[in-house]
C-alpha positions in Angstrom: 25.6 -104.3 18.1 24.0 -101.9 15.6 24.8 -97.9 16.2 22.0 -95.0 16.0 23.6 -94.0 12.6 22.3 -97.8 11.7 19.0 -97.7 12.5 18.0 -94.4 11.2 19.5 -93.2 7.8 19.1 -89.5 8.2 19.8 -88.8 4.4 16.6 -91.0 4.1 14.9 -89.0 6.5 15.7 -85.1 5.0 14.8 -86.3 2.0 11.2 -87.5 2.7 10.4 -84.8 5.2 7.4 -83.6 2.9 5.9 -87.4 3.0 6.8 -87.8 6.8 4.7 -84.4 7.2 1.7 -85.7 5.0 1.7 -89.3 7.0 1.3 -86.8 10.5 -1.3 -84.9 9.1 -2.8 -88.1 7.8 -2.8 -89.4 11.3 -4.2 -86.1 13.3 -7.2 -86.5 10.6 -8.1 -89.9 11.4 -7.9 -89.4 15.2 -9.7 -86.2 15.1 -12.6 -87.5 13.3 -13.2 -90.5 15.0 -12.8 -89.4 18.6 -14.6 -86.2 17.0 -17.8 -88.7 15.8 -17.4 -90.5 18.9 -17.6 -88.1 21.3 -21.1 -86.8 19.6 -22.5 -90.4 19.2 -21.3 -91.2 23.2 -22.9 -87.8 24.5 -26.3 -88.5 22.6 -26.5 -92.0 23.9 -25.3 -90.9 27.7 -28.2 -87.7 27.2 -30.4 -91.1 26.1 -29.4 -93.1 29.5 -29.6 -90.0 31.9 -33.5 -90.0 30.9 -33.9 -93.7 30.9 -31.5 -94.8 33.5 -32.2 -98.6 32.1 -30.5 -97.9 29.0 -27.0 -97.7 30.6 -26.3 -101.7 30.6 -27.4 -102.3 27.3 -25.5 -99.6 25.7 -22.2 -100.5 27.5 -22.8 -104.4 26.6 -22.9 -103.6 23.1 -20.3 -100.9 23.1 -17.9 -103.2 25.3 -18.7 -106.2 22.8 -17.5 -103.7 20.0 -14.2 -102.7 22.4 -13.3 -106.4 22.9 -13.4 -107.3 19.0 -9.9 -107.5 17.7 -8.9 -104.5 15.3 -7.8 -106.5 12.3 -10.9 -108.9 12.5 -13.0 -105.9 13.0 -11.6 -104.3 9.7 -11.4 -108.0 7.9 -15.5 -107.9 8.5 -16.2 -104.1 7.4 -13.6 -104.4 3.8 -16.2 -106.6 2.0 -19.0 -104.3 3.0 -16.9 -100.5 2.7 -13.7 -101.3 1.1 -10.5 -99.9 1.7 -11.4 -96.9 2.4 -11.2 -94.0 5.1 -15.0 -95.3 6.0 -13.7 -98.2 6.7 -11.0 -97.2 9.1 -13.3 -94.6 11.0 -16.2 -97.0 11.4 -13.2 -99.3 13.3 -11.6 -96.4 15.3 -15.1 -94.8 16.5 -16.8 -98.2 17.6 -13.8 -98.6 19.9 -14.0 -94.8 21.4 -17.9 -95.6 22.6 -17.2 -97.7 25.7 -14.7 -95.1 27.4 -16.7 -92.3 26.5 -19.9 -93.3 27.3 -18.5 -94.7 30.6 -16.7 -91.4 31.6 -19.4 -88.8 30.3 -22.2 -90.9 32.5 -20.0 -91.2 35.4 -18.9 -87.6 35.1 -23.1 -86.4 35.1 -23.6 -89.4 37.9 -21.1 -87.9 40.0 -22.7 -84.5 40.6 -23.4 -84.1 44.4 -27.3 -84.6 45.1 -27.3 -81.9 47.3 -26.3 -79.5 44.0 -29.2 -81.0 42.3 -31.4 -80.3 45.1 -30.2 -77.2 45.5 -30.5 -76.1 41.6 -34.0 -77.5 41.6 -34.8 -75.4 44.2 -33.7 -72.1 42.5 -36.3 -73.3 39.6 -33.4 -75.0 37.5 -35.3 -76.8 34.5 -34.2 -80.2 34.2 -32.0 -79.3 30.6 -30.8 -75.9 32.2 -29.5 -77.9 34.9 -27.7 -80.4 32.7 -25.7 -77.6 30.9 -25.2 -75.1 33.3 -24.2 -77.4 36.7 -24.1 -80.9 35.7 -21.3 -80.8 32.4 -19.5 -78.1 34.2 -18.6 -80.3 37.3 -18.6 -83.4 35.3 -16.0 -81.8 32.6 -12.8 -83.0 34.5 -14.0 -86.8 34.6 -15.7 -86.3 30.8 -12.2 -84.9 29.5 -10.3 -87.9 31.3 -12.5 -90.0 29.0 -11.4 -88.1 25.8 -7.5 -88.4 26.7 -8.0 -91.9 26.8 -10.0 -92.2 23.4 -7.4 -90.0 22.2 -4.6 -92.1 23.0 -5.7 -95.2 22.4 -7.5 -93.9 19.2 -3.5 -92.3 17.9 -2.2 -96.2 18.5 -4.9 -98.0 16.7 -5.1 -95.3 13.7 -1.3 -97.0 12.9 -3.4 -100.6 12.4 -5.4 -99.4 9.3 -2.2 -99.0 7.5 -3.1 -102.2 6.5 -6.3 -101.4 4.9 -4.4 -98.5 2.9 -4.8 -95.8 5.3 -3.2 -95.4 9.0 -1.0 -92.0 8.5 2.3 -92.8 10.2 1.4 -96.6 9.9 2.2 -96.5 6.7 5.6 -95.6 7.4 5.5 -98.6 10.1 4.2 -100.9 7.2 6.9 -99.7 4.9 9.6 -100.6 7.5 8.4 -104.4 7.9 7.6 -104.8 4.5 10.9 -103.8 3.2 13.2 -104.7 6.5 14.1 -101.1 6.8 14.4 -99.4 10.2 14.4 -95.8 9.5 10.8 -95.3 8.4 9.6 -98.3 11.1 11.3 -96.2 13.8 10.0 -92.7 12.6 6.4 -93.9 12.3 6.5 -95.7 15.9 8.6 -92.8 17.8 6.1 -90.0 16.0 3.2 -91.9 16.8 4.3 -91.8 20.5 4.9 -88.1 20.6 1.1 -87.5 19.2 0.0 -89.5 21.8 2.1 -87.5 24.7 1.7 -84.0 22.9 -2.3 -84.4 22.5 -2.6 -85.8 25.8 -1.0 -82.7 27.2 -3.0 -80.5 25.0 -5.9 -82.0 26.4 -4.7 -81.6 29.8 -3.8 -77.9 29.5 -7.7 -77.4 28.1 -9.2 -79.3 31.0 -7.4 -76.9 33.8 -8.4 -73.8 31.3 -12.1 -75.3 31.3 -12.3 -76.2 35.3 -10.5 -73.4 37.1 -11.8 -74.3 40.2 -10.3 -77.8 40.2 -7.1 -75.9 40.2 -4.4 -76.6 43.3 -4.0 -73.2 45.3 
């Protein structure tokens, strides 16, 4: 039976703290770019759906197809076009966030009670003023829930992009597999999980601060 000392060489770990830190930063950068760009695109698509509800079915169909494409297959299709670049990684990562974010943004906006909209209309609110001052605040819990899922999913998918020369902590996991060396593999896997948990916790706190009316009394 192998012990913890056999699985993790602490001397190697302490001697490579700088490299590990760099991979954490790369992982965060890839995640933030993907979720940020994905959120902007999903918000624009959701606003278009708000104006033309008939767009919901085709938009979710396209984003659903993108979501079902295996990540390795998608990267293989992109590499001949965009190469082994950050752009290739981000195109894939962003595409996987769209279905989650569109569904939650649209669902949150549609979940605003009709009587609230009627009251706002009676008070003279324009359609866009109603969106920003009433619908978005009330939809925030559902929207943030979608962002949380997108962030956690993206943190996991970023590790796969190590296969195209990117990947952040995925680089350590790939190193461990290629060299049959458990230390970087375990460190990469554990830190990926820690990042997902920490980022999810931060988003929960952000949601509570942004929507104080949803807190338990």
